[in-house]
C-alpha positions as CSV (number, residue, x, y, z in Angstrom):
1,M,-12.3,4.6,11.3
2,G,-15.6,6.3,11.7
3,Y,-18.7,7.3,9.8
4,Y,-18.4,8.4,6.2
5,P,-21.0,10.5,4.4
6,I,-23.1,9.3,1.6
7,V,-24.2,12.0,-0.8
8,N,-26.3,12.1,-4.0
9,R,-24.4,12.5,-7.2
10,N,-26.4,15.6,-8.2
11,Q,-26.0,17.5,-4.9
12,K,-24.3,20.8,-4.8
13,Q,-20.9,21.1,-3.1
14,M,-21.2,20.4,0.7
15,E,-25.0,20.2,0.5
16,G,-25.1,16.6,1.7
17,L,-22.8,17.3,4.6
18,H,-25.5,19.3,6.5
19,H,-24.0,21.4,9.3
20,Q,-20.5,20.1,9.0
21,E,-18.2,22.9,9.9
22,F,-14.8,23.7,8.5
23,P,-11.9,23.1,10.9
24,K,-11.1,26.2,12.9
25,A,-8.0,28.1,11.7
26,Y,-7.4,25.6,8.9
27,M,-5.8,27.3,5.9
28,E,-5.2,24.4,3.5
29,D,-7.5,22.6,1.1
30,F,-10.5,21.1,2.9
31,S,-11.8,17.7,1.8
32,V,-14.2,15.1,3.2
33,L,-13.9,11.5,2.0
34,G,-17.2,9.9,1.3
35,F,-19.4,8.0,-1.1
36,R,-21.2,9.6,-4.0
37,V,-24.2,7.6,-5.2
38,N,-27.1,8.1,-7.6
39,D,-29.8,7.5,-4.8
40,C,-29.0,7.9,-1.1
41,E,-32.1,6.3,0.2
42,Q,-31.7,3.2,-2.0
43,A,-28.0,3.0,-0.9
44,L,-29.0,3.2,2.7
45,G,-31.5,0.4,2.3
46,I,-29.0,-1.8,0.6
47,L,-26.4,-1.1,3.3
48,R,-28.8,-1.7,6.1
49,K,-29.9,-5.0,4.6
50,A,-26.3,-6.1,4.4
51,S,-25.9,-5.2,8.2
52,F,-23.8,-2.1,7.7
53,D,-24.2,0.5,10.5
54,V,-25.8,3.5,8.9
55,K,-27.2,6.7,10.4
56,Q,-29.0,9.9,9.5
57,S,-28.3,13.1,11.4
58,H,-29.0,16.7,10.6
59,G,-30.3,15.5,7.3
60,G,-27.0,13.9,6.3
61,R,-26.5,10.2,5.7
62,H,-23.5,8.2,6.9
63,V,-22.1,4.6,6.9
64,K,-19.7,3.3,9.5
65,I,-16.4,2.0,8.2
66,E,-14.4,0.0,10.6
67,N,-11.3,-0.5,8.4
68,A,-10.1,0.4,5.0
69,A,-11.2,-3.0,3.5
70,R,-14.8,-2.0,4.3
71,I,-14.6,0.9,1.9
72,K,-14.2,-1.6,-1.0
73,D,-17.0,-3.7,0.4
74,V,-19.4,-0.8,0.3
75,V,-18.6,0.1,-3.3
76,Q,-18.8,-3.6,-4.4
77,L,-22.1,-4.1,-2.6
78,L,-23.7,-1.1,-4.2
79,H,-22.4,-1.9,-7.6
80,A,-23.7,-5.5,-7.3
81,N,-27.1,-4.0,-6.6
82,G,-27.0,-1.8,-9.7
83,M,-26.0,1.4,-8.1
84,N,-23.4,3.9,-9.2
85,C,-21.0,4.6,-6.4
86,E,-17.6,6.2,-6.1
87,V,-15.4,7.0,-3.2
88,T,-14.5,10.7,-3.6
89,D,-14.0,14.0,-1.9
90,V,-17.6,14.9,-1.3
91,A,-16.6,18.5,-0.3
92,Q,-14.9,18.8,-3.7
93,G,-11.7,20.4,-2.4
94,M,-13.3,23.5,-0.9
95,Y,-10.7,26.1,0.1
96,Q,-11.0,28.2,3.3
97,G,-8.7,31.1,2.9
């Protein structure tokens, strides 16, 4: 499936997606599925310890999701470790018109 962004709950719209561009000639709602957490660094540590493939690039943080079931695994793991986590549109439905 690919890498999904992890952003802090208090970040401004698109701030945690560093340098991600809008699709060219895209005139619909724009969204990016990702994980919103209360502490990105803590979340990355928990995910690394559980052998998830995580990376940081251009200041952004991402976790590799191999299949849809792993999305639930990430949320459950973070909740089990006392973290708030939700799967959401981390671009918050930005519109490019």
